[in-house]
C-alpha positions as CSV (number, residue, x, y, z in Angstrom):
1,M,189.7,-25.9,112.4
2,N,191.5,-22.8,113.5
3,A,195.0,-23.4,115.0
4,P,195.7,-21.9,118.4
5,R,197.6,-18.7,118.2
6,P,199.9,-16.7,120.5
7,V,198.7,-13.9,122.8
8,H,200.0,-10.5,123.9
9,V,201.0,-10.3,127.5
10,A,202.2,-7.4,129.7
11,L,204.6,-8.7,132.4
12,L,204.6,-6.7,135.5
13,A,207.3,-8.6,137.3
14,F,210.6,-10.1,136.2
15,A,210.3,-13.3,138.2
16,V,207.7,-15.3,139.9
17,S,208.5,-17.4,143.0
18,S,208.8,-21.1,142.3
19,A,206.5,-21.7,145.2
20,A,203.6,-21.0,142.7
21,F,204.4,-24.3,141.0
22,V,203.8,-26.5,144.1
23,P,201.1,-26.6,146.7
24,S,201.7,-24.2,149.5
25,A,202.9,-25.6,152.8
26,R,200.3,-23.4,154.5
27,G,197.2,-25.1,153.0
28,E,195.4,-26.5,150.1
29,N,194.8,-24.9,146.7
30,W,191.6,-23.7,145.1
31,P,192.5,-24.5,141.5
32,Q,189.2,-23.7,139.7
33,W,185.7,-22.6,140.2
34,R,184.1,-24.5,143.2
35,G,187.5,-25.7,144.3
36,A,189.6,-28.9,143.9
37,K,186.7,-31.3,143.7
38,L,184.1,-28.9,142.2
39,D,182.0,-29.1,145.3
40,G,182.6,-25.8,147.1
41,V,184.3,-27.5,150.0
42,S,187.6,-26.5,151.6
43,H,189.5,-28.4,154.4
44,E,191.3,-25.2,155.5
45,K,191.2,-24.3,159.2
46,G,191.3,-21.0,161.1
47,L,189.0,-19.2,158.6
48,P,187.5,-15.9,159.7
49,E,184.0,-15.6,160.9
50,H,183.8,-11.8,161.2
51,W,185.2,-9.0,159.0
52,S,184.4,-5.6,157.6
53,K,186.2,-3.2,155.2
54,T,188.6,-2.4,158.1
55,E,188.5,-5.6,160.3
56,N,190.2,-8.9,159.5
57,I,191.4,-7.7,156.0
58,A,194.9,-8.9,155.2
59,W,194.9,-6.7,152.1
60,R,192.8,-5.1,149.4
61,L,194.0,-4.8,145.8
62,P,192.0,-2.5,143.5
63,L,191.2,-4.1,140.1
64,P,190.9,-2.5,136.6
65,G,187.2,-3.3,136.2
66,P,184.3,-5.6,137.3
67,A,183.8,-9.3,136.8
68,G,181.8,-12.1,138.3
69,S,184.5,-14.8,138.0
70,T,185.9,-16.7,141.0
71,P,189.7,-16.5,141.7
72,A,191.8,-19.6,141.3
73,V,194.6,-20.0,143.8
74,W,197.7,-22.2,143.7
75,G,200.5,-21.9,146.2
76,D,201.5,-18.2,146.4
77,Q,199.7,-17.1,143.3
78,I,196.1,-16.0,142.6
79,Y,194.6,-15.8,139.1
80,L,191.5,-13.8,138.2
81,T,189.8,-12.3,135.1
82,S,188.6,-8.7,134.8
83,A,187.2,-6.2,132.3
84,E,189.5,-3.3,131.7
85,G,187.6,-0.8,129.5
86,S,186.8,-2.8,126.4
87,D,189.6,-5.3,127.1
88,L,189.2,-8.7,128.9
89,V,192.3,-9.5,130.9
90,L,193.8,-12.2,133.1
91,L,195.8,-11.1,136.1
92,A,198.2,-12.9,138.4
93,V,198.4,-11.6,142.0
94,S,200.7,-12.8,144.8
95,T,199.2,-13.9,148.1
96,E,200.8,-10.8,149.5
97,G,198.4,-8.7,147.4
98,K,200.8,-7.5,144.7
99,Q,199.9,-7.7,141.0
100,L,202.6,-9.9,139.2
101,W,201.4,-9.7,135.6
102,K,198.5,-9.0,133.4
103,A,197.6,-10.4,129.9
104,V,195.1,-9.0,127.5
105,V,193.1,-12.1,126.3
106,A,190.4,-10.5,124.2
107,D,188.7,-7.2,123.4
108,H,185.0,-6.2,122.8
109,N,183.8,-6.7,126.4
110,Q,180.1,-6.4,126.9
111,P,178.1,-5.7,130.0
112,V,175.5,-8.3,130.9
113,R,172.0,-7.6,132.5
114,G,173.0,-4.1,133.4
115,D,174.9,-4.5,136.7
116,E,175.1,-8.3,136.7
117,G,178.4,-9.0,134.9
118,N,180.2,-9.0,131.6
119,F,182.3,-11.2,129.3
120,A,184.9,-11.8,132.1
121,S,182.4,-14.0,133.9
122,P,184.0,-17.5,133.3
123,S,186.5,-18.4,136.0
124,P,190.2,-19.3,135.3
125,S,191.7,-22.7,136.2
126,T,195.3,-23.7,137.1
127,D,197.4,-26.7,137.8
128,G,200.2,-24.5,139.3
129,K,202.3,-24.6,136.1
130,H,199.8,-23.1,133.7
131,V,196.6,-21.2,133.8
132,W,193.6,-21.4,131.4
133,T,190.9,-18.8,130.9
134,L,187.8,-18.5,128.7
135,M,186.1,-15.2,128.0
136,G,182.6,-14.6,126.8
137,T,183.9,-13.7,123.4
138,G,184.9,-17.3,122.9
139,D,188.6,-16.6,123.4
140,L,190.2,-19.5,125.3
141,A,193.9,-19.1,126.2
142,C,196.7,-20.8,128.1
143,F,199.6,-19.1,129.9
144,T,202.5,-20.2,132.0
145,A,202.4,-19.4,135.7
146,D,204.8,-16.5,135.1
147,G,202.6,-15.0,132.3
148,Q,204.1,-16.3,129.1
149,P,201.5,-17.1,126.4
150,V,201.3,-20.7,125.3
151,W,198.3,-20.9,123.0
152,K,195.0,-19.2,122.2
153,V,191.9,-20.2,120.1
154,N,188.6,-18.5,119.5
155,L,185.8,-21.0,120.0
156,Q,183.3,-19.0,117.9
157,E,185.7,-19.1,114.9
158,R,186.2,-22.9,115.4
159,Y,182.7,-24.0,116.3
160,G,180.3,-21.3,115.2
161,K,179.0,-18.0,116.5
162,F,177.4,-18.1,119.9
163,D,173.7,-17.2,120.1
164,I,173.1,-16.8,123.8
165,Q,171.2,-13.9,125.4
166,F,173.6,-13.0,128.2
167,G,176.9,-14.3,126.9
168,M,178.8,-17.5,127.2
169,T,179.7,-17.7,130.9
170,S,180.2,-21.5,131.4
171,T,183.6,-22.3,133.0
172,P,185.6,-25.1,131.5
173,V,186.6,-28.0,133.7
174,L,190.3,-28.7,134.1
175,D,191.0,-32.5,134.6
176,G,194.3,-34.2,134.1
177,D,195.5,-33.4,130.6
178,R,192.1,-32.1,129.4
179,L,189.7,-29.2,129.4
180,Y,186.0,-30.1,129.2
181,L,183.5,-27.5,127.9
182,Q,179.8,-27.2,127.3
183,L,178.7,-24.7,124.6
184,L,174.9,-24.7,124.8
185,H,173.1,-22.0,122.9
186,S,170.5,-21.5,120.1
187,K,172.8,-22.1,117.2
188,G,174.6,-25.1,118.6
189,A,174.9,-27.5,121.5
190,L,178.3,-29.0,121.8
191,V,180.3,-30.8,124.4
192,L,184.1,-30.7,124.0
193,A,187.3,-32.3,125.3
194,L,190.4,-30.3,124.4
195,D,194.1,-31.0,125.0
196,K,195.1,-28.6,127.7
197,A,198.7,-28.4,126.4
198,T,197.7,-27.3,122.8
199,G,194.0,-26.4,122.7
200,N,193.5,-29.1,120.1
201,E,190.2,-31.0,120.0
202,I,190.3,-34.5,121.5
203,W,186.6,-35.2,120.9
204,K,183.4,-33.3,120.1
205,Q,179.8,-34.4,120.7
206,T,176.6,-32.7,119.5
207,R,174.2,-32.6,122.5
208,K,170.6,-33.3,121.4
209,S,167.6,-31.6,123.0
210,D,164.0,-30.7,122.3
211,A,164.4,-27.4,124.3
212,R,163.2,-24.2,122.6
213,A,163.5,-20.4,122.9
214,E,165.6,-19.2,125.8
215,C,165.7,-22.7,127.3
216,E,168.4,-23.5,124.6
217,H,170.8,-21.2,126.5
218,S,172.8,-22.5,129.5
219,Y,175.1,-20.6,131.8
220,A,175.9,-23.6,133.9
221,S,179.3,-25.3,134.0
222,P,180.1,-29.0,133.4
223,I,181.2,-31.1,136.4
224,L,182.8,-34.5,136.8
225,Y,181.6,-37.6,138.6
226,R,184.1,-40.2,139.8
227,D,183.4,-43.2,142.0
228,G,185.5,-46.3,141.4
229,K,185.6,-47.1,137.8
230,L,182.6,-44.9,136.9
231,E,183.8,-41.6,135.4
232,L,181.3,-39.2,133.8
233,L,181.2,-35.6,132.5
234,L,177.9,-34.0,133.5
235,T,176.5,-31.2,131.3
236,H,173.5,-29.2,132.3
237,G,171.2,-27.1,130.1
238,C,168.6,-27.2,127.3
239,D,166.0,-28.8,129.7
240,Y,168.3,-31.8,130.5
241,I,171.2,-33.0,132.5
242,V,173.3,-35.4,130.4
243,A,176.1,-37.8,131.5
244,H,178.9,-38.4,129.0
245,R,181.7,-40.9,128.9
246,L,185.1,-39.2,129.5
247,T,186.8,-41.3,126.9
248,D,184.8,-40.1,123.8
249,G,181.9,-38.0,125.1
250,D,179.2,-40.5,124.1
251,E,176.0,-40.1,126.1
252,V,175.5,-42.6,128.9
253,W,172.2,-41.3,130.4
254,R,170.0,-38.2,130.4
255,C,167.2,-36.8,132.5
256,G,164.6,-34.2,131.7
257,G,161.6,-33.2,133.8
258,L,163.5,-30.0,134.8
259,N,161.2,-27.9,132.7
260,P,158.0,-30.0,132.7
261,K,156.4,-30.2,129.2
262,G,152.8,-29.7,130.6
263,K,153.7,-26.3,131.9
264,Y,156.7,-25.4,129.8
265,N,158.5,-22.2,130.6
266,P,160.2,-20.9,127.4
267,T,162.4,-18.6,129.5
268,L,163.8,-21.3,131.8
269,R,167.6,-21.3,131.4
270,F,170.0,-23.1,133.7
271,V,172.6,-21.2,135.6
272,A,173.3,-23.3,138.7
273,S,175.5,-26.3,138.1
274,P,174.8,-29.8,139.4
275,L,176.8,-31.3,142.3
276,A,178.4,-34.8,142.2
277,L,178.4,-36.9,145.4
278,P,179.3,-40.5,145.9
279,G,176.3,-42.5,144.6
280,M,174.3,-39.4,143.7
281,V,174.1,-36.3,141.5
282,L,172.1,-33.4,142.9
283,V,170.5,-31.4,140.0
284,P,169.0,-27.9,140.3
285,S,166.9,-26.3,137.6
286,A,165.8,-22.6,137.7
287,K,163.1,-20.1,138.6
288,N,161.7,-22.0,141.6
289,G,161.5,-25.3,139.5
290,P,162.3,-28.8,140.6
291,V,165.4,-30.3,142.2
292,L,166.4,-33.9,141.4
293,A,168.7,-36.4,143.1
294,L,169.7,-38.9,140.5
295,D,171.6,-42.2,140.4
296,P,174.8,-41.8,138.4
297,T,174.8,-45.5,137.4
298,S,171.7,-44.9,135.3
299,K,171.4,-45.8,131.6
300,G,169.5,-44.2,128.8
301,D,166.7,-41.6,129.1
302,I,165.3,-41.7,132.7
303,S,163.2,-38.6,132.2
304,N,159.8,-40.3,132.5
305,S,160.8,-43.2,134.7
306,T,161.2,-43.7,138.4
307,E,164.3,-45.7,137.7
308,G,167.4,-43.7,138.5
309,H,165.5,-41.1,140.6
310,I,166.5,-41.1,144.3
311,W,164.3,-38.2,145.4
312,S,162.9,-35.0,143.9
313,R,161.3,-31.7,145.0
314,E,158.9,-29.8,142.7
315,H,159.9,-26.4,143.9
316,N,162.6,-24.3,145.7
317,T,165.5,-24.9,143.4
318,P,168.5,-22.5,143.6
319,D,168.2,-20.3,140.6
320,V,171.9,-19.2,140.3
321,P,173.9,-20.5,143.3
322,S,175.0,-24.1,142.9
323,P,174.2,-26.7,145.6
324,L,176.5,-27.4,148.6
325,V,176.6,-30.7,150.6
326,V,178.4,-30.9,154.0
327,D,178.3,-33.9,156.3
328,G,175.3,-35.5,154.5
329,L,173.2,-32.3,154.5
330,A,172.4,-30.4,151.3
331,Y,172.2,-26.6,151.3
332,L,170.2,-24.9,148.5
333,C,170.5,-21.1,148.5
334,R,167.8,-19.4,146.5
335,E,168.2,-16.1,144.6
336,D,166.6,-14.1,147.4
337,G,168.8,-15.5,150.1
338,T,166.4,-18.2,151.4
339,L,168.5,-21.2,152.5
340,L,167.1,-24.7,152.5
341,C,168.7,-27.6,154.5
342,L,167.8,-31.1,153.4
343,D,169.0,-34.6,154.0
344,A,171.2,-35.2,150.9
345,R,170.2,-38.9,150.7
346,T,166.5,-38.7,151.2
347,G,165.5,-35.1,150.5
348,E,163.9,-34.7,154.0
349,E,163.6,-31.0,154.8
350,F,165.1,-29.7,158.0
351,Y,164.5,-25.9,157.5
352,V,163.8,-23.1,155.1
353,K,165.1,-19.8,156.4
354,R,165.8,-16.4,155.0
355,T,169.3,-15.1,155.4
356,H,170.3,-11.7,153.9
357,S,167.5,-10.3,151.8
358,D,169.3,-9.4,148.5
359,R,170.1,-11.1,145.2
360,H,172.5,-14.1,145.6
361,R,174.5,-14.8,142.5
362,A,177.5,-16.5,144.1
363,S,177.6,-20.2,145.1
364,P,177.9,-21.1,148.7
365,V,181.2,-22.5,150.0
366,Y,182.2,-24.3,153.2
367,G,185.4,-24.3,155.3
368,D,186.3,-24.7,158.9
369,G,182.8,-25.5,160.2
370,K,181.3,-22.5,158.4
371,I,179.1,-22.0,155.3
372,Y,179.6,-18.7,153.5
373,L,176.7,-17.2,151.5
374,T,177.5,-14.2,149.4
375,A,174.9,-11.6,148.4
376,R,175.1,-9.2,145.4
377,D,175.5,-6.1,147.7
378,G,178.7,-7.5,149.3
379,T,177.1,-9.0,152.4
380,V,178.4,-12.5,153.4
381,T,176.2,-14.4,155.8
382,V,178.1,-17.1,157.8
383,V,175.9,-20.0,158.7
384,K,176.7,-22.9,161.1
385,P,176.2,-26.3,159.4
386,G,173.6,-28.6,160.9
387,K,169.9,-29.4,161.0
388,Q,169.2,-26.3,163.1
389,F,169.4,-22.9,161.4
390,E,172.0,-20.6,163.1
391,V,173.6,-17.5,161.7
392,L,177.1,-17.0,163.1
393,S,177.7,-13.6,161.6
394,T,176.8,-11.1,158.9
395,N,179.7,-9.2,157.2
396,S,179.6,-6.5,154.6
397,L,182.2,-5.0,152.3
398,D,179.8,-2.5,150.8
399,E,180.9,-3.5,147.3
400,A,179.0,-5.4,144.6
401,I,179.8,-9.1,144.3
402,S,178.8,-11.7,141.8
403,S,181.8,-13.9,142.3
404,S,181.9,-17.0,144.5
405,P,184.5,-17.0,147.3
406,A,187.8,-19.0,147.0
407,I,189.4,-20.5,150.1
408,A,193.1,-21.2,150.3
409,N,196.1,-20.5,152.6
410,G,193.8,-19.9,155.6
411,R,192.1,-17.0,153.9
412,I,188.9,-16.3,152.0
413,Y,189.5,-14.5,148.7
414,L,186.6,-12.3,147.6
415,R,186.5,-10.7,144.2
416,T,184.2,-7.6,144.3
417,F,183.5,-5.4,141.3
418,E,186.1,-3.0,142.6
419,A,188.8,-5.1,144.3
420,L,190.3,-8.4,145.4
421,Y,190.2,-9.0,149.1
422,A,192.2,-11.4,151.2
423,I,190.1,-11.9,154.4
424,G,191.9,-13.5,157.4
425,K,195.3,-13.2,159.0
């Protein structure tokens, strides 16, 4: 096993406010992709409904290059990744829009799917004292909040070369003292728990699957399920969702049927991540495939059984955006901007409506009575939650976006391919 090693960092400020180490008095943090509970939900109030490039913009900070990662926010500090030429960098920005420091994490950036993204696609995570970031090169690094390198390891050197068509974009989950990762590709399928303080391995599990061809590749991120004493890590890819014990990674249950064997699609790869709810896991697939609602207390392989299945839909899965649930209603945003509203507990359909007609790569987020749907061309459609479809506003920054929004401090932070925006007062 390769030992973690130090990293080069360029400090752009001599000091960072101690406010970055504690939650801001102004609101809650957004510590990692999809927020504090990995569900895309914020409890912030006073969030904007209308904006443009010149209206309701607190500030705009130009960035050194494009990326599709979501910013992480803690207190008065924002962390985000970016390409900078061939380098892959981690930046810290103040909530006043000033760059505080920048660290080069890796080199050999590669563009992905033309204009879709690059090796800076995984999102950073923070606990306010440290920040962790993974790049598509396999470089995983930890820094202090003021930019000092702590450790770095290359996962390809430790666990084997990645064989994945569009790069390793899965974002690690930060939880307590651990980082959980899924590395699912053609030359290996591993689930890992690492010590966040050192990068050392706590446990490693080989994830079995009968998937073949491109289906062996997963761009989804793992999520956590917690309800009482039941604690699970959920990994998604290679035709299955699998639940693992947090203590040692052993498999508790799995479910297939997401790429039906009778009409197997060898190009079906998962991008959208599942969503954990009390008493249920909402599971997308890809390319207009099925959506499953599963019982997290299941045991064994429930692929070909009605046991453990709460409800299912044969079609209309979100292909890239992950599901969102607000007040018992599930929202599935398809890649073309079609929004489905369902009863999260029964699967009953309330509406299927088109929003903005463009590619949607970002996952929907909710805050202050509003759902934000972000399209690839920089248009954000604001939808009112409820069983009746209602668009509150349509806003455009006229800049390409693959990143999901982050919500903190009464603002929406949007990372375009050109800049970081703070939207709000």
